[in-house]
C-alpha angles and dihedrals in degrees: 000000000000125000096262094054089043092055094046095048093050092046090053092049095046089237093148087080086078090069116085115234092000126125135200114310089232099042115019132037092283127202112342112247138189114214113203115183124195099217092187090060106034134071117230091227091082097054098095093048090044095058091041089061094040089055087064091053099051145277115331098215093165118046118174133167116198129201148103100282091192090069125090090232089072095051094100091056097054096089096041111067093074092054092068103020092255119168111228113222117201116217116174118216094237097165120047111235094018122105105227092175092064091051093051092049093050094049092048092046092054091047090052092045094055093050086070093216099115135076097196149000130227109206110193108196142097091220117119089208087086093063095096091045092054092049092048093051092049090051086067091056093255122134121242120203112194126201122189148130130273092273093060109129114255090233092066092044091052092048092059127083087226133000129203124191120227089239088076092052101049118096113258117245088254093052093048089051093048092049094049093045092049093047091052091049095050093046094052099040100043129228098348133021144155118249119228114272092249095053091045093051091051093052096040093050089057094047093045091052090050092050093047092050092052101050117138129201094278091057095251128109121220109236089227090061091047089053092051091051090053091048089053100044102028106016092170092061110117123173089213089068086067097045100268129120092216148358092266093064091044095056092042088059092053110094092206092062130078114206126203124185119201141161127057109332091001091273094141109081124195126180140189138176119270108245120244095357124129110195123213100185142015121218118230120209112188094209096043119150 
């Protein structure tokens, strides 16, 4: 079972009530999670999809990325920690042939486990050396969510409560193309621009499907449910790729979407499709909310 199915099955069964001080995954803080990433073993291209899926599992209160940051292999990661509030952890490769990063991750995981403040761990690595760690954590009644590539040893996969392959976290070809095209458009046209009709139609079709799948009895779709649908079906989707700080700003810029804010301070956002309107473009505001 991968992490998305795991989260949905527990949400349906109300199993999050087992966690002390944790709320609904979709509404409250959710189960408290530690995310430990093996930077020596993981490509930075999966990070947006990774945290999209983790958001369905709970609240990532600990976020650490381990590796030897002096090495060229970590170069791709250097611009990514700030995107998701990840704490970089330096681990020098002091002994040739020995993986110091794995050792540091295991020690930190055990320290975190014995503080009894977490409900689950997300171990992001394809390394089978973490099999015993996953088993030990589960012996304490704590969930372990593994993330790795297709070459991940079956022993580590079996040791985890759920396991998600990196293939599910990587942006689709369409999403990579849309992101790149939008970035080029905003850079060349300044603060605000219209996307080409084709790019707009691709994005709007995805958002419209998410809104339609999240409709409630009053005909409106909570933005939180729309976000969960996107995390499930396109976990690599990130509004920031299109110049927006969040999903709210993204949908407000889509002419095919009506947005209604309610509750104290307008913090509850509900959306629905505009009737009988066929959009041809979607405005992109780089500083959108």
